[in-house]
N, C-alpha and C positions, 0 to 999 in steps of 0.2 A: 467384576459384575456389580458389586455393591456401589462402587463409585458411579458407574453408568446409571444405576437405578436412582441414585441421589440427584444426578444431573438431570435425568429425565423428569423427576418429580419436582424440579425447581423451574419448570418452564414458565409458570406464571410469574415467579419472582424475576426471572430473566426479562420477561416482557415489561414488567413494571419498572425495572431499573433502566431498561432501554428507553422507555417513554420519558423517564425522569431525565436521562441524559439529553434526549432530543429537546425536551422543553427548556432545560437549563442551558443549552448550548449558547443561545443568543438571548438569554433572559435580560429584560430591561434594555434591550438594544432597539434603537429606532427602526432600523432596517430589518432586524430579525434574520430570518433564513436567507434573505437576499445576500448576506455576507458570504454564504457558502458558494455563491456564484461570482460575487465581486472579487473575492480574493484570488481565485485562479485566473480570472479575466485580467486583473491588474498585473499578475505575474506574467501572463501571456504577453501583454502589451510591452512590459519592460524587456523581456527576453527577445521579443520580436524586433524591437528597436535596436537592442545591443547586438544580438547575434545575426538577425536577418538583414538589418540596414547597415550598421556600422562595420561589423566583422564580415558581412556578406557570406554567411554560411549557406552553402548550396542546398536547396531543398530537393530531395530526390523525387522524381515523378512516380506516382503510384502505378504499380504493375499488378493487375491489368487496368486499374481504374483510370489511370492517366492524370489523376489529381496532382497539382503542384501548388501547394499553399503552405507556407512556413508556419503560420499561426495554428492551422489545424493539425499539421504534422507535430507541432510542439504539444498541443493539448492532448493528443492521443497518447503521449508518454507522460505528460505532467499530471493528469488526473489519477492514473494508477499510482504514481509516486506519492501524490498527496494522500491517497488512501493508506499507504504504508506509513508515511510520516505522522499523520494524524492519529492512526491507530497505535503506533509505538509511543508517541508522546503522551497520549491520553492514558494508555495502560500503565505508565509509570506511576501515576497518582491514584490508580484504581483502589489499591489497598490502603495506602496512607490516608487518602481523603475520606475513606469509609471506616476509619479505625473504631469509632464509637459503635457502629453497627456490628463490626466483627467481634467486639468485646461483649456485646449484649446477648447475641443469639447465634446458634450454630446454623450454618447453611453451607453448601459447597462454595468456597471462596472463588472458584473459577468463574462463577456467573458474573462477578463484578467486572472481570476482564472481558467476558463475553458481551456484556452490555455496552462497553466502550467500543468494541470492534463492530458490534451491530449498528450503533449510532453512526459511526464513521462510514459503515457500508451504505447506510441510507443516504448520507450526504454524497457519497461517491456515485450512487445510482442517479440521484437528482442531477449531478453535474454531467454524467454520461448522457442523460436524456437531453440536456441542452446541447451537448456536443453533437448528438444524433441529428437534432434539428438543423444545426449549422451545416453539417455535412450534406444533408438533404437539400438545403438552400443552394449550395454550390454545385449540386448535380451528382453527388456521390450517393447512389442508391444503396444505403447501408442496412436497410431493414432486414433482409435475409441473414445478414451477418451478425445481428444482435444476439442470436442464440449461442453461437460459439463464444462471443464476447462475454455473455453472462456466465457461461461455463468457466471462462478464465477468471471472472470475478469471484466465483465460488472457490476455485483453487487458491486464488490470492488471499481470500478471507481465511482459509486454513493456515496459510503461510504467516499472515500477520498475527493471527491468534497465537501461534506458537511463539513468535517473538514477544508478543504482549505478555504472555504468561511468564516468560523468563524475566523480562524487564520489571514487571510489577512486583514480583517477590524479591528480586535482588535489590530493588530500590528501597525496600523496607530495612535491609541490613546495611546498605551502602548508599547514603543519600547523595553522594557526589556523582552518582550514575547519570542523573539528568544532564549534567554539564558535559560529561563524556559522550553521551548519546547525541547531544547537539552537534558536537564536532564530528562524530562518526557519520551522522546523517549528511552533513555537508560534503564530506569526502565521498560517501556513497552516491550522492546525487550526481556529482561530476564524473563518477566512475560508471555512470549509466547513460546510454545514448538518448538523452531527453532533449537537450538543446543542440545536439549535433547528430548526424546520421552515423550508423554503425560503420559505414564504409570508410570513415576517416581513421579508424583504428587499424594500424598496419597488421598484416598477417604475421610477420616475423620482424625482429629487430635485434641488433647486436648490443649486448649489455656486458661491460667489463670483459670483452672478448668472447662472450658466450652467446651463441645464437638462441634467442628466446622466442617461443611460439606465443607472441603477445595476444593475438586474437583468441586463441584457444583458452588461455588463462583468463582473459577478459570475460569470455562468455560463461565462465564458471559462476559468475555473479548472477543469481537467480533473477534479479530485477532487469538485467539485460534481456533475458528471454521473455519476461513478462511484458516489458515495453514493446519489444519486437512483435510479440504475439498479438497484442492489442492493435498495433499498427497494421499487422497483416489483415486482421478482421475489418477494422474501421477505415483505414486509410487506403490500403491496397485492394481491399475486397477479395481476399483469398484466405484459404485455411492456413494456419500456422503449420510448420513442419511437424510431423508426427513425433520425431525424436525430441523436439523441444517440449512438446506437450507432455510426453512421458517423463522427461527430466523434471519439469515443473511439478508434476503430481508427486514424483518420488521425493523431491527436495521438500515440498510442502508437508508431506506426511512425516518425513524425518524431523523437520523443525517442530511440528506440533507434538510429536512423541517426545522430543528432547525438552520442549517447553513444559509438558505435563510432568515429566520425570523431575526436572529441577523444581517445579512448583510443589510437587508432593513431598520432595525431600526437605524443603525449607519451610513448608507450611506449619508444622507442629508448634513452632515457637513464635508464630506471628503475633499472637496476643501479647506476649511478653515484650517483644520488640516495639510494638505499636504503643 
C-alpha cells in the first residue's frame, strides 16, 4: 500500500518525465515527429516488396471485411510490434541514463520506466490513427472497432511495462543485456506472424521422431495473440476470441507482477551500481 501511495503521489513527476521524453525523442531533427510515421512506413514498403512481391506471401482476405491488402495486413501487426520493441529498448536505458537524478533525490524509480512506456504509447496511438485513416480510405469501416483495439493497447501497455521494468533494472547490473535483447527481439519478431499469416504455421510436425504440436506451442507467444487480436479488430472487423483476450490479460498481469518483483528486489543497490 505504501508503494501504491508513492506511485500515486508521483503522477506529476510521471507526466513531466513523459513530456520530456516526447520533446527529446526527435530533438533537433528536421522532420521531428514525422519520423514516427516515416519509420514504420519505410519498413512497410521494404517488407511489402520482399514478402509481398518477391516471395509472394498470400494475403488472407478479411473475414467478414473482405479486405485483401498486404501492406495494411502488415501494418496491423507491425505497429503493435514497434510498441513492444520501442518500449523495451527505451526502458533499458531508463535508469542508466537518469543516474544523476537517481543519486540526488528519492522518488519511485518505476516512474522512469513508466515515462518511457507512456511516450512509446503516444507514438503508437499516433501511428494507429494514421492506420485507421488508411483503412477507412480503402473502405474498411474500422471506427466501431477502435474501442476494442484501444482495450488491447491498454493490455499491451501493461505487458510492455512489465518487460520494461525487468530490462531497466537488470541492465544496471549487466550492461551486455542491450546486445542480447537486440538478438532476442530479432528472433521474437520472426516468431510472430507479422510478415506472414498465422495459417502458414503447421498444426503439427515431426521432430526427431516425435510428433510436436507446433501451432499450440507457437501460440504460447503472447505477441502472436496480440497481433492476431489487433488484426481481428482492424483488418477483419470482428472481436478477438474470448479465450485469447483472457490469455493476454492473464499473461500481461503476470509479466507486470514479475517485473515489479524483480525491480523491487534489485532496486536497493541501484545508486551504488550507477
